[in-house]
N, C-alpha and C positions, 0 to 999 in steps of 0.2 A: 833728328827726330826719329823715333821708332815707327814701325809700320802701324802700330796701334794708335799712336798719336795722330798719324796722318788721316785716320778715319774718325777721329774724335770730333766733339762739338767745339773744340777750341778754335777761336777766330785767329787765323794766322797772324794778322797784323792789325793794330789799332791806331796807326799813325794819323789817318785822316779824321777819325772821330776825335782824337785829341786836338788836332789842328782846329776843327770847327768849334770845339768847346773853348779853346784858348782865344780864338778870334772874338767870341762873344764877350770874354772878360777883358781882352786887350785888342780892341779894333785897330790899334796902330800896327798890328802884324800885317794887315792888308796893305798898308802903305809900303812897308819893307818888302813885302812879297812882290808888289808891282815893280818896285825899283830893281829888285834882283832879276825878275823876268826880263825887264828891258835890257839890263846889263848882259844877261846870258844870251838874249836874242842877238845883241850886237856882236858878241863873241862868236856865236854860231854862224853868223853870216860869213865870217872869215873861213868857215869850214864847209861851205856849200860844196856838195859833191860835184856839181856841174862845173865849177871853176878849178877843180883840183887837177893837177897833172896826172897823166895815166901811165907813169913809167915805173912805179915801185909801190909795194904794199906797205912800206914803212916810211912815215913822214918825219921820223927822227925826233919825236916829241920828248920832252924832258920827263924823267921819272920823278914823281913826287913821293916823298916819304912822310908818313904821318904817325905820331906817337899815340899809343893806345894805353888805357888802363882799365882793368876789369875790377869792379867792386862786388864782392860776393856778400850779399845780405842773407844771413842764414840763421837757422836754429839747430845746426848740426844734423840736419836731415839729408835727404837725397840731393838737395840743392847745394850741398857742400862739395862742389866739384873740385877735382884735383888740378894742380898747376899744369900737369901733363895734358889734361883734357882741354884746358884753355889754350895752351900752346898749339895743340893740334887744330883747334878751331881757327886760330889766327893763320895757321898754315893753309887751311882750306880757303879762308877769305883771300889770301894772297894768290892762291892758285886761280881763283875765279877772276880777280881784278887784273891779273896779268896773263890771262889766256893760256894757262899752263895745264888745265885739266885735260886728262887723257880722253874723257868721254865726249869731247867735241866731235869725235868720230861718229857718234850716234846722233848728232844734231840733224834735224830734218833737212832733206836735200835742198829745199828752198832757201835755207840759211847757211849752207856750208861754204858756198863760194863767194864770189865778188858781188857786190851790189851792181846790178846792170848799169852799164855806161859809166862806170867809175873804176878806180883802182883800189877801192876799199872793200875789204871783206866784211860780211855781215857780222861775224863774231868779232866783237871789239876787244881791244887791249887798252885798259884804262891807264896802264903804267903808273899805278898807285900802289905803293908798298906800305903795309901797316906793320908797325913795330911795337912790341911791348916795351914800355919805357923802362929805362934802367936807373933813372934818377927821379925822385919824388919832388914835389914843389919846394921842399927845403934843401934839395941837393943831396939827400941821403940815398944810398943805393937801394934799389928795389927790383923786383922781378916783374913789375907792372901789374901786380895783383894785390888788392886789399881785402880784408875779411872783417866783417862786423856781425856779431850775434844780435839779432833783433826779431821779435815776433812779427814785425811788419812784413817779413818775407812771405807770410801767408796771405797778405792783403796788399799786394804790391801796386805801385803807381808812383806818381811824382813824390809823394811823401816818403817813399822808401829810398830816395836818392841821397843817402848819407855819403859823406866823405868825398864829395865832388872835388876833383882837382881842376885848376883853372881851365875853362873850356877854350881859352885862347892858346893854350899850350898842349892840351891833351884832348883826345877824343875819349869821352867817358862811356863805359858800358857797365850797367848794373845787372846782376843776375839774382833772381829771386825764386821762390818756390811756387807761388801762385799769384795770379793777377787778381785784383779786386773786381767785384761785380761792376763798379762804376767805370771800369775800363773794359767792359764787355768781355771779360775773361780772355783777353787777347793773349797770344803767345808772346808778343813783343810789340813795342812801338818806339818811334824815334821822333826827334824834333827836326823838321826841315829848317834850313838856315834862317828864314825870316822869323820863325817862332823863336829859335835859339838866340837871335839877336835881341829880341824884345824881352825874353825871359831867360837870361843866360844861366841862372842858377838851377835850371832844369835841363839844360842842353845836354843831349846825349841819347843813348839807346838804353832801354830797360826791357828785360825779357826773362822768360823762364830758363832756369839753369839747365834743365833737361835738354834744351835745344842746342846747347853747346856741343854735345856729343853727336849730333845727327849729321847727315850728309846732304841735307837739303838746303843748306846755305841760308838759314834764317838770318844770321847776323850779317852776311853779305847783303841780303835784302835790306835790312834796316840801315846799314851804313850807306846804301844807295839813297835812301830817304834823306839821310844827313847831308848828302851831296845833291839834294834837290831833285831827285828822281821821283816821279809818281808811279803808281801802278799803271800797267799798259792801258787799262780802261779809264784812267783819269783819277781825279782826286777823291775817291771814295774807298771805304773798306769793304764794299759790297759788290763782288763780281757777279756776273750772270744776271744782272738786273737791267742794265741799259748799255747800249753801245757808247763808248767814249774813247777819248784819245789823251795821250800824256804829253803832247807838244814835242814829241821826239819823232822825227820824220821817218826813220826806218823801223819803227814799231807800228804796224798798221792798226787802225781802229779795231777795237774788239770789245766784247762783253767780258772777257776774261774767264777765268776758271776757278773753281774751288777745289780743295784737296780730295773731295769724294770721288772725282773722276779718275784720280790716279794718273798714270802715265800711259794708259792704253789707247786713248783717243786724243791725239795731239793735232790732227789736221782738221781745220775748219774752213775748207775751201768753199767759196761762194756762200758765206754766211750772210743771208739777205739782210739781217738786222744791222750789219756793219758796212756792207758795201754801199756805195753812194748812188742815189737816183738823180737822173737829170732829164728834164723835158726840153726838147729843142724849142727855143722861144719863137713865138709868132708863127708857129707851124700849123696854120689853119687856112683852108681854102676860103676865099671870099664868097660867103653864101649869097650875098646880094647879087653877085655876078651870075650865079646859077639861076636865080629867080628871074633875072631880066636878060637872059641870054639872047633874046630877040632884038635887044637894043644894039645899034651899031657901036655905041661907046663901050658897052661891056662885052660885046662879042670878041673884042680884042684881048680881054683879060682871061677868060676861061673858055674851055671847049671840051667836048667829048672826044675821047681818043681810045683806040684799040691797040696802040703800039705795044710791042714786046721788046723794044730796044731802049726806049726812053726810061729814065729812072734817076736815082740819086747816086752820084759817085762821091766817095768820101775816103778819108784816111783814118786809120786807128793804130795807135802805137802802144796801147796797153790792153791787157785782158779785159774784155767788155762783153756785155750781153744786151741785145736788143730785146726788151721785154714785150713791147706792144707798139703798134702804130695804127693809124686810121687812113682809110681811103674812101672815095665817094663813088660807089657803083652807079652806073647809068643803065645797066642791063636789068632784066626782070629779076624779081625775087627768086632765090633758089639757084641763081647762076653760080658756076664754079670758076674761081680765080686761082691762079698759082703764082705765089710771090717767090722770087729767086734771090739768092745771095751769092755773089761771085767774088773771087779774089784773083786779081790780075787776069780777068777774063775766064777763069775756071770756076764753074758752078760748085759751090761747097755745101749748100743747104737749100731746102724749099719749104714752103708753108702753103697748104691747101686751104681755101676759104670758100664756103658756101654762103651766099649773101642772104642777109635778113633785112637789108635796107636798100632803098633806091633813091638816088638824088639827094642823099644826106649821108652823114659820116657813119661808117661802120668800123668799130674798133676790133682789131685783130690781135689776139694774144699770141706771142711767138717767143721762141727761145733761141734766137740766132746767137751763136757764140763766136766771138772774134778774138783770136789769139794775138799776142804781141807781134807787131810788125814794124818794119823800118819805114822811112819816109818815101821810099820808092814803091811801096805797095798800095794799090788801089782796090778798095772794096766797092761793090755796087749792089743796090737794091733795085729790082725791076720786075715786071710781070713776065712770067713764062707763058701764061695763058691769061688773056685779057678780053672778055666779052664787051668791054667798054667801061671807061671810068672818066670822071671829070678831073681836069688838071688846070693849073695856071698856064697861060700862054704868054704873058707879058712880064718881063723882068724889070720894067721901068719902076713900077710901084714897089718892087721888092729889093731894090738896089741896096738898101741899108739893113736888110734883115740879117740876124746873126747866122754865121756859118756853122755854129755848133760849139763844141768844147774841145779846144786844142789838146791833143794828146789822147783823146778817146773817140770822138766822133767829129770829124772836121771836113765840111764840104770843100770841094776844090775851089780854086780862086775865082775871082769875079768874072774873068773872061769866059768861064764855063757857062755863066748865066746866058750870055748872048747866043750860045749854041743850044740852049734849051735845058741846061743842067741847073735848075733851081728846084723848088719843091715839086718835082714831077710826080704826081699821083699820091705821094706819101706825106702824111701830116701827123701832127701830135705824137711824134716819136719819143718813146720813153726808153732810156738806156740805164743800165746799172753797171758800174765799173769799180775797180779796185783802187789801190793806193799808189799814186805817182806824184811827181813834182817836176815842173818844167822850170829850168833855170834860164839864164840869159843865153841868147843865141840858139834858142830852141833845143837846149841840152836837156833831155828828159831822163830822169831816173825812175825806173819802174819797179817799185817794191813788190814783194810777194803779197798775194791776197790771202795767204794763210796766216792766221794769227800766230804770234811768236810764243807758243805755249811753253817752250823750254826756257823762257826768259827768267832771270833771277827775280825780277820784280812781279812776276805772276804768282798765283797761289797753287800751281799744280804740284809742287814739290818734285818737279822734274828738272830742276835748275841745271843748265849747262852753259849759259852764255849771257853776257850783256851784248847789245848791238853796238855797232860803231857810233851811232848817234848818241846813245846813252853814255858811252865812255867820254865822248867829247863834252856832253852836258855836265857830267861830273867834274871834268877837268876845268870847265868854265866856272863851276861853283867853288872849286877849291882854291882858285886864285882870286876869288872875290873877298872883299873886306866884310861882307855881311856875316855876322856872327863870328868874325875874326877867323874865318876859315883859312885865309891867306897866311895868318901868323903861325898856323900849325906847321907849314911846310918850309919856313925859312931855315936856312942852314944853321943859324944861331940856335933856333929852337930845337931842331932835330939833333944837333951835336952837343952843344954846350948845356942847354937847359934840361933836356929830357934824356939825352944819352941814347939815341936810337941805335947807334952802331957799337955801343960799348958792351963789354962782358963784365958785369959787376961781381965783386966779391961780397957775397951775401951771408949774413949770419941768420940763424933761425929766430923767428918771433915766437917766444914761448906762449903756449896756451893749452888749456885742457878743458874738457867738459865733464860735468857731473852727470853720470849715466844712470840708467835704471838699475835698481837694486836686483841682486840675484842671490838665490840660495846656493848652497854647496851643490845642489842638483842641477843648477843652471837655469832655473825658472826666473824670468825677468818680470818686473812690474811695468805698468804702462807709463807711469810718470817718472821723470828724472827725480832722483831721491836725494833731497837736501836735508831730510829730517828722518832720523831713526834713533832707536834707543842705544844706550851704551851696552857693549858686550851682549848684543841681542841674542836671546836664547834660541830664537828661530833661525839663527845662522844667516840672517840677511847681512849683506856687506855693502858698504859705501864703495862705489866704483868710480874711478877717475881715468878718463881716456886721454892720452896725449893727442893734442890737436895742433902742435907747433907747425908753423907755416913759413913761407918765404924761402926757406932753405931747409934741407933735411938735416936734422941734428944727428951728430954722432953719438951723443949721450943726452939723457934727460934725468936729472937728479931731483928727487922728491923729498920734501921734508913735511912732517906731520906734527901737530900738537896733540894734546889730550890723550897721551899714552896710546898711540895707535898700535894695533896688534901686529902690523907689518914692521913696526919699529919707527924710530924717529926719522930715519933717512933710508932711502932705497934708490936704486937706479933702474929705469926701464923706459924704453922708447915706445912702449905699447900701453896697455891698461893695467892699472894697479887697483887692488881691492883690499879693504881693511875694515876693522871695527875700531871703536875707541872705548877706553876704560874710564875716561873722565867726561862728566856731563858739561853742557854749555857749548858755546861756539868753538868749533875746531877749525884751525887754519891749515890749508894745504897749499904748498908752494912747489912749483916746478921750475927748474932752471934748464933751459935747452942750450946746447953748446955744439959748435963745430969749429973748424980751423980758423974761421973768420971772426969768432967772438961768441958771446952768449947773451941771453936775456932771461928775465924772470917774470912769472905770472903767479898770482895768488887768488884763491877764492875760499869761501867759508861754507861749512855745513853745520847743522845743529845736532848735537848729541843729547837726546832727551833722557830725562831721569825716568827709569821704569817704575819707580815707587809711585803708588797711587794715592789720590786724595779722596776723602769722604765727601761726596758732593752735597749732602744735606747741610744747609747752613753756610755753604761757601758762596761768596759773591766776588766776582772779579770786577773791581771798580776802576782799575788802571791808575790807582793812586799810589800804590806801594811799589816803588822802583825795584825792590828785591823780588817781589812776586811777579812783576812784569817780565823779568828775565826768564821765567818759566813759560812765557807766552811769546815765542820768537816770531819776528816779522821778517818776511822775505820780499825784497824788491828785485825780482829775478833779472830784470833788464836795466836796472840802474837808471831809471828815468823819474820824471816828476809825478807820475801816477803811482801812488803807493799808500800802504797802511802806515799810520804814524800815531804815536801817543801824543795827546794834546792836553794842556792844563787849563782849558777854558771851555765853556759851553757844554759841560757834562750834564747828565740828567740828575744825578744825586748830588754831585758837587762839581767843581770845575773840571775834573779829570774824566777822560774817556778815550776811546780809540776811534779814529776816523780813517776813511779812505779818501785821499786827496784826488778827486776826479775832476775838479775845476781846472780848466785850461786858461791860465792867466797870461799866456804869452801874447805879445803884441808886436814886438820888433820883427822885421822881416827876416833877419838872420836866424831868428828862433823858430819861426813858423813854417819855413819852407820845407822842413822835413819833420817826420814824426806824426803819428796818428794814434789815438788811444785804442782803436779797434784792434783786437787780437791780443792785447796785453792781458796779463793776469798776475795777481799778487796774492800771497797767502799770509795768514798768521795761524799759529797752532796753539792748542791748549795743552796743559799738562795732562797726565793720565788720571782718570777717574775710575773708581771701583763702582760699577753700576749693579752689582749682583744683588744688592739689598733694596733696590728701587721697587716701588709698588707697581701695580698693573698700569697705571696712568703716568709713568715717568715722562718728564718733559725737559727739554733744553729751552731755557728762557733767556731773553735779553730785551733791552729797550733799544729802539733805533729811531733815527731821524734822518731825513734825506730830502733832496730837492733836485730839480733839473734846471738847465740853462736854456730850455726851449719850451715853447708853449704847444708844440705839436706832439701829440701822443705817439705818432708814428716814429719819432726819433728818440723816444724814451726807452733806451735799450741797455742801460746798465743792468747788471745782474750780479747775484751772489750765490755761490754754491757751497753748501755745508756738507762735508763728508766726514766719515769716521773710520778709524783703523783699530782693529783688535790684535794686530800683530806688530805693534811698535813701529808703525809707519812703513812697513814693508809693502802693504797694499791698502787701498782706500776704496770705500764704497760710498756712493752718494746717499745722503740722508734727506736733503731738502734743497729746493731751488726757489729763489725769489727773484723777480726782475720786473722790468717795464714800469708801469705807473705805480706798482705796489712799493717801489723804492722811495716814492715821494710821500712825505707826511705833512706837507705845508698846506693841504687843502686844495682848493681849485685855482689858486693863484701861483703859478710856477715862479721860481726865481730866475728871471731872465737877464738881469744885469748884476754883475759883481759876484763875489764869492759867498756861498751860503754858510751862515752860522745859525744854529737852531736856538730858538727860545724854548722855554719850558713846555709850553703847550704843544710844541711840535712833536714831542716824543711819543712813541707808540710802543706797546708791549708786543712781543712775539713769543709764543709758546709752541714748540715743535715736538710732537709726540715721538718718543724714541723707539720708533718702529720703522724698520726698513723692509718694505714689502710685507711679507707675512711673518718676518722674524723680529722678535722683540730684542732690543739691544740691552742685554743684562750681563755683559761680560765683566770679568774682574779687572780688566785693564782696557780702557777706551780713551783714545785721543780724538780730538775734533780738529778739523781743518776748515778755515773760513777763506774761501777763494772769491775775490772780487774781479769782475770783468768790466772795464769801462767801455763806453760806446764811442763810435767814431765821430769825426767832425761833420757838421752839416752846413756850415756857412762858408762861402768863399771868402778868401781874405784879400785885402788890399794893403798897400804899404802904410795906410793910415788907420784902417779899422781893425786890422789883425784878424785872427780866426779863432773860433772857440769850439770846444767839444760840446756835445749836447748834454753831457752829464755835469753834475755839480757834486759837492761833497756829501759823503754818507757817514753817519756817526753810529757807534754802538756803545752801550754801557750796561753795567749790572748783569753780566753774564752769569747764569747760575743754573743749577739742575734741581728739580723738585719732583715730588710725587704726583703733583697735579698742575694743570695750567694756572698761571698766576695773573692776578689783576694788576692794574697800574699801581695801586697802593701797596699790594704785597711785594711787587718788584722793588719798590722804594724802601719799604719798611724792614724787610727781613724778619727778625724776631721781635722787633719793637712794637709796642701798642700804638705809638704815634711818632711822627717825625716831621722835620721841616725840609722842604726841597723846592727849588734847587738851593744848594748851600755849598759855597758862597753864591750870591746872586748879584746881578747888576740892576735888577728892576724889582718886580714883585716876587713873592714866595708863597708857598702853600703849606698848610699843616695837613698831613695825611694820617689816616686812621686805619688800623688793621681790621676793625670790626665796628658795627654800629654802637653808638652811645646816645642815650636819650637826650642828654644835655651836656654841652661842652662849653667851657670858658677858656678863652685864649687872651693872655696879656703879654704885650711886647714892651720891654723897657730898654732904654739905651744904656751905655756904659756907666752913666752916673746914677742909674736907678730910676730915672724919670720914665713914667708911663707914656708911651707914644701912640699906643693903639690897643684897643681891647674889643672883644666881641663875644656874644653868647649865641650859640647856634645849636640846633638839633641836628644830630648826625644819624642818618639811616642809610639803607642800601642805595637810595637814589641820590643821596647827597653826602659823599664820602670825603670831602675836604673843605678846608676853610682858607680863604685867600687873605694874605697880608699885603695890602696895596703898596705899590711903589712909593706913593706920596707919603706914607707913614714912615718909611725907612729911607728917605731920600739922602740922608747924610751918610757918607761912607764910614764904616767902622763896624764894631761888634755890638750885637743886641742879644738879650736873653728873652727866650720865648717860654712862658709858663703855660702848661696845658693841664687842665683839670677837668674831671667829668665823672660820669657814672662808671660802674664796673671797676672801681678802684683806680681810675686813671689819674695819675699825678706825676707829671714829668716835666723836666726843664731841658730845653735844647738851646745851644748857641747858634746864632745866625750871623754870618759875615756878609757885609755888603761892600762891594769894591767898585 
């Protein structure tokens, strides 16, 4: 990660948020998690530091080898990281997991050496080696990297996890450009084993490609989650909120850190929020004894005493702080007492107290600090100056009271009570202490009270270490069958199936990208250019960049159709640029070769005819297959969401163009990846000469659409119409429509099934041909229609599937006119009257271009039999006549005779199917 990223608003990790979301959808994860925790706890007992021999720093553990595969989901942007960057990332991961990083020299002193009272160093060596696989799931040679072009790289999450290799054989890592907002814009996240076991098709790490090149070990961190490590503050993605723990003994409780603090302040000594508070139980003088001190019974229990020798003798083996205590002054208010603290008879601290109470408890705030000491060290609290205080005198009633907390404040043994060493004078003792653990036989391990800010699992971006406990926890997870982690490390898997130790002979995988057009002066456009004119006079060039991967090709041979200016064939391992002399679809093919073999990749671009059409009187009805070829369609990412010509449900007849936005997938294997959000697809018009248009020139079309959701907040499909006056070299936005405007079915959305419009669904759209303050009246104008579908909004199950919020969108009768057109004008063109839709499956309408005082409509079947007739007045408020479906219920051909004023006398054929 770059320094700028370290200061950004990017959330370093989203693992725990994803875990909580998945638990809601799959509560069985909790069962798996509990089982794994129990399993790991059992294994960790065998690693208790208190029971380990103290003779060597190396316990001779086995080295585990794990196959890795990186899947780069990209759109040829900055996320298209190189193989060398991935290899360097894996090397950094292995450095950290095997304690080979040189910067351990700068680890905080508290974590440099051995864990006290053990033979283990704080800095752990997991002895886990990660290998880029050299065999893919089919046994083919690989370098452990796959590449797939997809828009979802900009909206990353589980839906972007294309091409997963079996998680029982490979650890999968996906690299993307940007995380989706649904994933809190995290830099990366992982699936811990319990989640991966229940949802194996998402198991693995996904994160931003930019983090591959950084030195802060983001992917070491995420792989730690894959091996069941939490953040040091526990199972949340939110540090600095509350003190927490990760169930690893040698990472002390902490609030954690965020990246904003950098590496300048790593020491959190005595962080009160994370140190532990303890009250000495039953530490209270018997007040009833004070009140009845004249009684012979109670006079044996309490007494006034001015002793400066009596007190509490105790042991303390870890860094501890006495924060407060209480005593019962018997002297007058305002008297001065001095409390002393000694260590093995030597005074080390004092606390002066002026009383504000008499014969009742007075609380004293103090900051007595106790350092780590051995079992032979005795601490003592006593009065150096004592004008008089109440204390217990009888140990009989106190025989069973607790002696404190072993390891931090422990009163000496019971024999001391008989000589007066019980709660002499001091009660209600509050202590604060750090992190330690006592094992069998009083073997105490005293961990540092400084949070481990340089830990890989923290957010400081100062990563230098795993602790010993973390490495042992990861090793316990990797030998568990949960999520098949144990199958990753079997010798058969690492050698035979995935080839961890092989050096493969790799041939290149041929690929190229269609780049942005550039003039001879080097100016590039913003869009990748798949559409331009033949032999463009503006000198724009189609550009194709070699993107071959897996192995470096020694040669790339290109072939071109459509009389490319560069020639039919050429050779280049870089970028080639060309024009084409023939219109229509041009195919470009690249063959990449090295000593181990070759492969081929092809793509197409469209070479537009620069000759223009007169727009007046031209209607594109998508019925003429020859004319359709002048309106090319691009499905850039080769998926189910796309423009397509259809021969049903048109406005004028059965033909129209539609955007297939309906997500009809239900099978689990289909819905686990892919999301419409971020996709876009285009279709283009031929060139029009708009120079003779009038002042109110308009682009017109009919459209119909629906959504698969009832919530307007999820109605996010949109269409952008752009125009080009330089043969597709550059494009300017003319009009945008989206949201609820895309829906024409009224107030009842289509929530089930795929949408097919009926005639009344169609609406007209007239767009003024003005862009900003500029009228578009150029001699050659192309139009581009770009559709952007919206994302999924419903969680899927194996039975219900998952659906996008969008549904199909239809367009018909695209034309250009001098004025906005009405519905009837859109349908009629130059006719006085017409019938639509035609063909029809139900009813039909007779439409009129202008009012007629009186109109007669007669409908006859193929035998000449009259099946329906009507007389009706046609005016501006009543511009059509319905032919009911009941009158034309029999499939076949009908003749519709239309007569009326203004010399109206017309016959139309009507087809019912």
